[in-house]
C-alpha positions as CSV (number, residue, x, y, z in Angstrom):
1,M,12.7,63.5,9.5
2,L,11.1,61.1,6.3
3,D,7.7,63.0,6.4
4,D,4.8,62.7,3.9
5,D,6.1,65.5,2.0
6,R,9.7,63.7,1.9
7,K,8.4,60.7,0.9
8,R,6.3,61.9,-1.7
9,L,9.5,63.3,-3.3
10,V,10.9,60.5,-3.3
11,R,8.5,58.4,-5.0
12,D,7.7,61.1,-7.7
13,S,11.6,61.0,-8.2
14,L,11.8,57.2,-8.8
15,D,10.8,56.8,-12.8
16,L,13.8,59.7,-13.1
17,V,16.5,57.4,-11.0
18,R,15.1,54.2,-12.4
19,E,15.5,56.0,-16.6
20,R,18.9,56.9,-15.5
21,I,19.8,53.6,-13.6
22,L,22.5,52.2,-16.0
23,P,25.3,55.4,-16.1
24,A,24.5,55.6,-11.8
25,S,25.4,52.5,-11.2
26,T,29.0,52.1,-11.8
27,Q,29.6,55.3,-10.7
28,F,27.9,55.1,-7.3
29,Y,30.8,52.7,-6.6
30,D,33.5,55.2,-8.3
31,N,32.0,57.8,-5.7
32,L,31.9,55.4,-2.6
33,F,35.6,54.3,-2.8
34,V,36.8,57.9,-3.5
35,L,34.9,58.8,-0.4
36,A,35.7,55.0,1.5
37,P,38.4,53.1,-0.5
38,D,38.8,50.3,2.5
39,L,35.6,49.2,1.2
40,R,36.7,48.8,-2.3
41,R,37.6,45.0,-0.6
42,L,34.2,44.4,0.4
43,F,33.0,44.2,-3.1
44,R,33.7,41.7,-6.0
45,T,35.0,42.6,-9.7
46,D,31.9,42.9,-11.5
47,L,30.3,46.6,-10.1
48,A,28.2,46.8,-13.0
49,G,26.0,44.2,-11.3
50,Q,26.1,45.1,-8.3
51,G,25.3,48.6,-9.1
52,M,22.6,47.5,-10.6
53,R,21.2,45.3,-7.6
54,F,22.1,48.5,-5.5
55,M,20.4,50.7,-7.8
56,T,17.1,48.2,-7.7
57,T,17.6,47.8,-3.9
58,L,17.4,50.9,-3.3
59,T,13.6,51.8,-5.8
60,S,12.2,49.2,-4.5
61,I,12.6,49.9,-0.7
62,A,11.6,53.5,-1.8
63,E,8.5,52.5,-2.9
64,L,8.0,50.4,0.2
65,M,8.5,53.3,2.3
66,D,4.1,53.3,3.5
67,D,4.2,49.4,4.1
68,P,6.1,49.0,6.9
69,A,5.9,45.2,7.1
70,E,6.8,44.2,3.7
71,L,9.9,46.9,4.1
72,A,10.9,45.2,7.1
73,E,11.3,42.2,5.3
74,E,13.3,43.7,3.0
75,I,15.7,45.3,5.3
76,D,16.1,42.0,7.5
77,A,17.0,39.9,4.4
78,L,19.3,43.1,2.9
79,A,21.0,42.7,6.4
80,R,21.4,39.2,6.5
81,A,22.9,39.4,3.4
82,H,25.4,42.7,4.3
83,R,26.3,41.1,7.8
84,G,27.2,37.7,6.0
85,I,29.7,39.9,3.8
86,G,31.8,42.0,6.6
87,V,29.5,45.4,6.2
88,R,29.7,47.4,9.8
89,A,28.0,50.0,10.8
90,E,30.2,52.5,10.2
91,H,30.0,51.9,6.2
92,F,26.3,53.1,5.9
93,A,27.7,56.9,6.2
94,P,29.8,56.5,3.1
95,M,27.4,54.6,1.3
96,G,24.2,57.6,1.6
97,A,26.9,60.0,0.9
98,A,27.9,58.7,-1.9
99,L,24.1,57.5,-3.3
100,L,23.3,61.8,-2.4
101,V,26.7,62.6,-4.8
102,T,26.2,59.9,-7.4
103,L,21.9,61.0,-7.4
104,G,22.8,64.8,-7.7
105,E,25.4,64.1,-10.9
106,T,22.7,61.7,-12.3
107,L,18.9,63.5,-12.0
108,G,21.8,66.7,-12.7
109,P,19.3,70.4,-12.0
110,E,16.6,68.1,-10.9
111,F,18.3,67.0,-7.5
112,T,16.7,70.2,-6.0
113,C,17.8,71.1,-2.1
114,E,14.7,69.9,-1.4
115,L,14.5,66.4,-3.3
116,Q,17.8,65.7,-1.8
117,A,16.9,66.5,1.4
118,A,14.1,63.8,0.9
119,W,16.4,61.4,-0.3
120,R,18.8,62.0,2.6
121,A,16.4,61.5,5.0
122,A,15.0,58.5,3.4
123,Y,18.7,57.1,3.2
124,D,19.1,57.9,7.3
125,E,15.8,55.8,7.9
126,F,16.5,52.7,5.9
127,A,19.6,53.0,6.9
128,A,19.1,53.2,10.5
129,L,16.6,50.2,10.0
130,M,19.1,47.9,8.4
131,I,21.5,48.8,11.6
132,E,19.0,48.5,14.1
133,R,17.3,45.1,13.0
134,G,20.3,43.4,11.7
135,G,22.4,43.7,14.7
136,F,25.2,45.8,12.6
137,T,28.1,46.7,15.0
């Protein structure tokens, strides 16, 4: 569950994530394709640009946690774009796992168990919203 304490932890870690966003951007996809190699077909060749957009979008969504109307707009736009390229509901789980691995690698010891639980809850909530609002099957 994404309670106020977990929201605060995620929000407080955003500056650190942004500081290290460039190394994380391609590492995320390396991790994703180890966990789910079949997802490679959904992505173009330039993963550096795609990864940068993913991490930037992720931090933008995290900043909108307390603004349900803005968050819904962002999620709706993301859902439309992802549905259009063939993303399915089952793709969200490996993406979440790859995100947590990448954050752990990127943040190192600063990625405490408590922060990991907060990011997991945040990702799970965002993914559930996208799946619901986007009508993913």
